[in-house]
C-alpha positions in Angstrom: -38.5 -6.2 26.2 -41.8 -8.1 26.8 -44.6 -6.0 28.3 -46.0 -7.5 31.4 -48.6 -4.9 32.4 -49.9 -4.5 36.0 -49.6 -7.4 38.3 -49.7 -8.6 41.9 -47.6 -10.9 44.0 -49.3 -14.3 44.2 -49.5 -15.6 47.7 -51.6 -18.7 48.9 -53.6 -16.5 51.3 -55.0 -14.4 48.5 -54.9 -16.9 45.7 -58.6 -17.0 45.2 -58.9 -13.2 45.3 -56.1 -12.8 42.7 -57.8 -15.2 40.3 -61.0 -13.1 40.5 -59.4 -9.6 40.3 -60.0 -7.7 37.1 -57.1 -6.2 35.3 -54.4 -8.5 36.7 -52.1 -9.1 33.7 -49.4 -11.1 35.5 -48.4 -12.5 38.9 -45.0 -13.0 40.6 -44.4 -16.0 42.9 -41.7 -16.5 45.5 -39.6 -19.2 43.8 -38.6 -21.1 46.9 -42.3 -21.4 47.9 -43.4 -23.5 44.9 -42.5 -27.0 43.8 -42.3 -27.5 40.0 -43.8 -31.0 40.1 -46.7 -29.9 42.3 -47.7 -26.4 41.3 -50.7 -24.9 43.3 -54.0 -25.4 41.5 -54.5 -21.6 41.5 -51.2 -21.0 39.6 -52.1 -23.8 37.1 -55.4 -22.1 36.4 -53.8 -18.7 35.9 -51.3 -20.2 33.5 -54.1 -22.0 31.6 -55.9 -18.7 30.9 -52.7 -17.0 29.7 -51.6 -15.1 32.8 -47.8 -14.7 32.9 -46.1 -16.1 36.1 -42.6 -14.9 37.1 -40.6 -16.7 39.7 -38.9 -14.3 42.2 -36.0 -15.8 44.1 -34.9 -14.8 47.6 -32.1 -17.2 48.5 -29.3 -17.0 45.8 -27.4 -14.3 47.6 -25.9 -12.9 44.3 -24.2 -10.1 46.3 -22.4 -12.6 48.6 -18.7 -13.3 48.5 -19.2 -16.9 47.2 -20.2 -17.9 43.7 -23.9 -18.8 43.3 -24.9 -22.2 44.5 -25.5 -24.6 41.6 -28.4 -26.3 43.3 -30.2 -23.0 43.9 -29.6 -21.9 40.3 -30.9 -25.2 39.1 -34.0 -24.9 41.3 -34.7 -21.4 40.0 -34.3 -22.6 36.4 -36.7 -25.5 37.0 -39.4 -23.2 38.2 -39.0 -20.8 35.3 -39.4 -23.8 32.9 -42.4 -25.3 34.8 -44.2 -21.9 34.8 -43.3 -21.0 31.3 -41.9 -17.7 32.5 -40.4 -15.1 30.2 -37.8 -14.1 32.9 -36.8 -14.7 36.5 -35.7 -12.2 39.2 -33.5 -12.1 42.2 -31.9 -9.5 44.6 -28.7 -7.6 44.8 -28.1 -8.7 48.3 -26.2 -11.2 50.5 -28.0 -13.6 52.7 -25.2 -15.7 54.2 -21.6 -15.4 55.1 -18.7 -17.2 56.8 -17.8 -20.7 55.9 -14.6 -21.9 54.2 -13.5 -18.5 52.8 -13.2 -17.1 56.3 -12.5 -20.3 58.3 -15.5 -19.5 60.5 -19.0 -21.0 60.9 -21.4 -20.4 58.2 -24.1 -17.8 59.1 -27.5 -17.4 57.6 -29.2 -14.0 57.7 -32.7 -15.2 56.9 -33.1 -11.8 55.2 -31.8 -9.7 52.3 -28.8 -7.6 53.4 -27.2 -4.7 51.5 -23.9 -5.1 49.7 -21.3 -2.4 50.0 -21.3 -0.1 46.9 -17.6 -0.6 46.4 -15.5 -1.8 43.4 -14.8 -5.1 45.2 -18.4 -5.8 45.7 -19.3 -4.7 42.2 -16.6 -7.0 40.6 -17.9 -10.0 42.6 -21.5 -9.2 41.9 -20.9 -8.9 38.1 -19.2 -12.3 38.0 -22.0 -13.9 40.1 -24.6 -12.4 37.8 -22.8 -13.7 34.7 -22.7 -17.2 36.3 -26.4 -17.0 37.0 -27.2 -15.8 33.5 -25.4 -18.8 32.0 -27.3 -21.2 34.2 -30.8 -19.8 33.6 -33.0 -20.6 30.6 -34.5 -17.1 30.5 -33.3 -13.6 31.2 -32.5 -12.5 34.7 -33.6 -9.3 36.4 -32.0 -8.1 39.7 -33.7 -6.0 42.3 -32.3 -3.1 44.4 -33.1 -3.7 48.1 -34.2 -1.7 51.1 -31.6 -1.1 53.9 -31.6 0.0 57.5 -27.9 0.6 57.6 -25.1 2.0 55.4 -21.7 0.5 54.7 -18.7 2.8 55.5 -16.4 3.9 52.7 -18.8 3.3 49.8 -17.5 4.4 46.4 -20.6 4.6 44.2 -24.2 5.9 44.6 -27.0 3.3 44.2 -27.7 4.6 40.7 -24.1 4.4 39.6 -23.8 0.9 41.1 -26.9 -0.3 39.2 -25.8 1.4 36.0 -22.4 -0.2 35.9 -23.8 -3.6 36.9 -26.2 -3.5 33.9 -23.6 -2.0 31.6 -21.0 -4.7 32.4 -23.4 -7.8 32.4 -26.4 -6.9 30.3 -28.6 -7.9 33.2 -32.1 -6.4 33.5 -33.2 -4.4 36.4 -36.1 -4.9 38.8 -36.6 -1.4 40.3 -38.4 -1.5 43.7 -39.6 2.1 44.2 -40.6 1.2 47.8 -37.0 0.3 48.5 -35.9 3.7 47.0 -38.3 5.4 49.5 -36.9 3.2 52.3 -33.4 4.2 51.5 -34.4 7.9 51.3 -35.8 7.8 54.9 -33.1 5.5 56.4 -30.0 6.6 54.5 -30.9 10.1 53.2 -30.6 9.0 49.6 -32.4 11.0 46.9 -34.8 8.7 44.8 -34.8 11.2 42.0 -31.0 11.1 41.7 -31.1 7.3 41.7 -33.7 7.3 38.9 -31.7 9.9 36.9 -28.6 7.7 37.1 -30.3 4.4 36.1 -29.9 2.8 32.7 -33.7 3.1 32.0 -33.5 0.8 28.9 -32.6 -2.1 31.2 -35.7 -1.8 33.5 -37.6 -5.1 33.2 -40.3 -4.3 35.8 -41.1 -2.4 38.9 -42.1 -3.4 42.5 -44.4 -1.3 44.6 -45.1 -2.1 48.3 -46.1 -0.5 51.6 -44.3 -0.1 54.9 -44.3 1.9 58.1 -42.1 4.4 60.0 -41.1 4.0 63.6 -38.7 6.2 65.5 -37.4 7.7 62.3 -36.8 4.3 60.6 -38.8 3.1 57.6 -39.6 -0.6 57.7 -40.3 -2.2 54.3 -43.0 -4.5 55.7 -45.0 -5.5 52.6 -47.9 -5.6 55.1 -49.2 -2.1 54.9 -50.9 0.1 52.3 -48.7 1.7 49.6 -47.9 5.3 50.8 -48.2 8.3 48.6 -44.4 9.0 48.5 -43.9 5.6 46.9 -46.5 6.3 44.3 -44.8 9.6 43.7 -41.5 7.8 43.0 -43.3 5.4 40.6 -44.8 8.4 38.8 -41.3 10.0 38.5 -40.0 6.7 37.0 -42.9 6.5 34.6 -42.2 10.1 33.5 -38.7 8.9 32.4 -39.6 5.6 30.9 -42.8 3.5 30.4 -42.0 0.5 32.7 -42.7 -2.9 31.0 -44.4 -4.2 34.1 -45.5 -2.9 37.6 -46.3 -5.2 40.5 -47.9 -4.8 43.9 -46.2 -6.8 46.7 -48.1 -7.8 49.8 -46.8 -10.6 52.0 -49.0 -10.5 55.1 -51.8 -8.6 56.9 -53.9 -9.0 53.7 -56.8 -6.6 53.3 -60.1 -7.3 51.6 -59.8 -7.9 47.8 -61.5 -4.6 47.1 -58.7 -2.7 48.9 -56.0 -4.6 46.9 -57.9 -3.7 43.7 -57.9 0.0 44.7 -54.2 -0.1 45.3 -53.7 -1.7 41.9 -55.8 1.1 40.3 -53.6 3.7 42.1 -50.5 2.0 40.8 -51.9 1.7 37.3 -52.6 5.5 37.2 -49.1 6.4 38.6 -47.4 4.2 36.1 -49.2 5.6 33.0 -46.7 5.7 30.1 -44.4 8.7 30.1 -42.0 9.9 27.5 -39.5 7.6 25.8 -36.4 6.5 27.8 -33.9 9.2 28.5 -30.7 8.1 30.1 -29.2 11.0 32.0 -26.1 9.2 33.3 -22.7 9.4 31.6 -22.0 6.0 30.1 -18.4 6.8 29.2 -17.5 8.2 32.6 -19.1 5.4 34.5 -17.6 2.7 32.3 -14.1 4.2 32.4 -14.1 4.4 36.2 -15.3 0.9 36.7 -14.0 -1.3 33.8 -13.0 -4.6 35.3 -10.9 -6.0 32.5 -9.6 -9.6 32.6 -8.6 -10.3 36.2 -9.4 -12.7 39.0 -12.0 -11.7 41.5 -10.5 -14.0 44.2 -8.8 -11.2 46.2 -12.0 -9.1 46.1 -14.0 -12.1 47.1 -11.8 -12.7 50.1 -12.0 -9.1 51.3 -15.8 -9.1 50.8 -16.2 -12.4 52.6 -14.4 -11.0 55.7 -16.4 -7.8 55.7 -19.8 -9.5 55.2 -19.0 -12.1 57.9 -18.0 -9.5 60.4 -21.2 -7.6 59.8 -23.5 -10.6 59.8 -21.9 -12.0 63.0 -22.6 -8.7 64.7 -26.2 -8.8 63.5 -27.0 -12.4 64.5 -24.4 -13.6 66.9 -23.8 -10.6 69.2 -20.2 -10.0 68.2 -18.8 -6.4 68.2 -20.1 -4.1 65.5 -17.4 -3.6 62.8 -15.7 -0.2 62.7 -17.5 2.4 60.6 -21.1 1.1 61.1 -23.7 3.1 63.0 -24.2 1.1 66.2 -27.8 2.3 66.7 -28.8 1.3 63.2 -26.9 -2.0 63.5 -28.9 -2.7 66.6 -32.2 -1.9 64.8 -31.2 -4.2 62.0 -30.3 -7.0 64.4 -33.7 -6.7 66.1 -35.5 -6.7 62.7 -33.6 -9.9 61.7 -34.6 -11.6 64.9 -38.2 -10.5 64.6 -38.4 -11.8 61.0 -36.8 -15.0 62.0 -39.4 -15.5 64.8 -42.2 -14.8 62.3 -41.0 -17.2 59.7 -40.4 -20.0 62.2 -44.0 -19.4 63.4 -45.2 -19.9 59.8 -43.2 -23.0 59.0 -43.9 -24.5 62.5 -47.3 -23.1 63.5 -47.6 -25.7 66.3 -44.9 -23.8 68.3 -46.8 -20.6 68.9 -50.0 -22.7 69.4 -48.2 -24.7 72.2 -46.3 -21.8 73.8 -49.1 -19.1 73.4 -48.2 -15.5 74.1 -44.8 -16.6 75.4 -43.6 -17.9 72.0 -42.2 -14.7 70.7 -40.3 -13.7 73.8 -38.9 -17.2 74.2 -37.8 -17.3 70.5 -36.1 -13.9 70.6 -34.2 -14.9 73.8 -33.1 -18.1 72.0 -32.0 -16.2 68.9 -30.1 -13.5 70.6 -26.8 -15.3 70.4 -27.7 -18.4 68.4 -27.2 -17.7 64.7 -29.2 -19.6 62.2 -26.9 -22.0 60.4 -29.5 -24.0 58.4 -33.0 -23.3 57.2 -36.0 -22.1 59.2 -37.3 -25.6 59.8 -33.9 -26.6 61.3 -34.1 -23.4 63.3 -37.5 -24.5 64.7 -36.0 -27.8 65.8 -33.0 -26.1 67.4 -35.3 -23.7 69.3 -37.4 -26.5 70.8 -34.2 -28.5 71.7 -32.9 -25.4 73.5 -36.1 -25.1 75.5 -36.2 -28.7 76.5 -32.5 -28.7 77.4 -33.2 -25.8 79.8 -36.3 -27.6 81.3 -38.7 -25.1 79.8 -41.5 -24.2 79.7 -42.5 -24.8 83.3 -45.7 -26.6 82.4 -44.9 -30.4 82.1 -47.7 -31.0 79.7 -46.4 -28.4 77.3 -42.9 -29.8 77.6 -44.2 -33.3 76.8 -46.0 -31.9 73.7 -42.9 -30.1 72.6 -40.8 -33.2 73.0 -43.3 -35.3 71.0 -43.3 -32.6 68.3 -39.5 -32.6 68.2 -39.2 -36.3 68.0 -41.7 -36.6 65.2 -39.7 -34.2 63.1 -36.1 -35.1 63.9 -36.3 -38.9 64.1 -35.9 -41.3 67.1 -33.6 -40.2 69.9 -30.5 -42.3 70.7 -30.9 -44.7 73.5 -28.0 -43.6 75.7 -27.5 -40.4 77.6 -29.9 -38.0 79.3 -33.0 -36.9 77.4 -31.8 -33.4 76.7 -28.3 -34.6 75.6 -29.9 -37.2 73.3 -32.0 -34.5 71.7 -29.1 -32.2 71.1 -27.0 -35.1 69.5 -30.0 -36.1 67.3 -30.5 -32.5 66.1 -26.9 -32.2 65.2 -27.1 -35.5 63.2 -30.1 -34.2 61.4 -28.3 -31.0 60.5 -25.3 -32.8 59.2 -27.4 -35.1 57.1 -29.0 -32.1 55.5 
């Protein structure tokens, strides 16, 4: 397995700093944020001097009930080829639900949500991973995710789930030690047990990130310093196997370059090579209990689709919480999804918080409470503004005029018949259908 060394997540806000940092062996870039035909100059310069760049996808939804979307797989493959990457990575998560398999509207989470650790979910995930592997020009690594809530009636621990996934598909693993810490705080899971059950020979690289705790819940923010417990889990992993690569993730609230360099130094020390890989799991037992054999995954996909749709609908559309889920934690997750949605819309449409000022966030959260996101975040921004104008808000006529102009410039000319608000709604629906 190729050795990557110590790296950092490349983000436009810290591009210049990353280029000047000593000891950065490689970088990871969010796949959906780069265009193969127009790579940022900073990434081109890094490539020219021999720095490895790995695309990290966030939208495939490999843990979802449907098979991976061919267009998304093609896009990930194109970025791997454009960047000359030795591998690509994605997440063990679902990001959308509903649609044809459930005869219900399609719902988008706008975030990575945990899959149930059940045989059904594992069978579906294994098939989805195989489909992705066949479509990609380089090896795939999949990442364990952080979670705020737990699925009822799970059949496997996280370590067992990852072990069997790697065993059945040959996929590599991206182990996020910050996510192991998150699941320790939020779900009472033991990081040491997860590491002991992992197929260590399958580890491709490791993520390290910071977060914060509020009211007994750990939020994997990627916007705070890496805490000592996360470095401790990294050291535990490094005592079991020398990870081929370790990477610091930081998505916002960027500190001065010197602080990032200090974090990289701490990560480098915690990840110092340990002893050779020692797999402590029981390969025969795990394989015997989970062998899929030759069978169709369609029944499992249907059951998984219904379960994931019910949960996502509760999180983003205000429907009842499915039986077996903790209602308090589900509410925390729902608020976290809405908050992230507001933040992303503010990034893709920065004119909106500029126009609405301090009232932007409250207005968006009120809009999102029972309005699921069915398209991308740019469409969400359009729908948000249309809802404000339809309600005659905000009160300031000048701001309403500015919002209407913004909306029209991005959604096309309004139809000539009907009241203004109705025209805008119809135009927005046409835009969504065209996309």
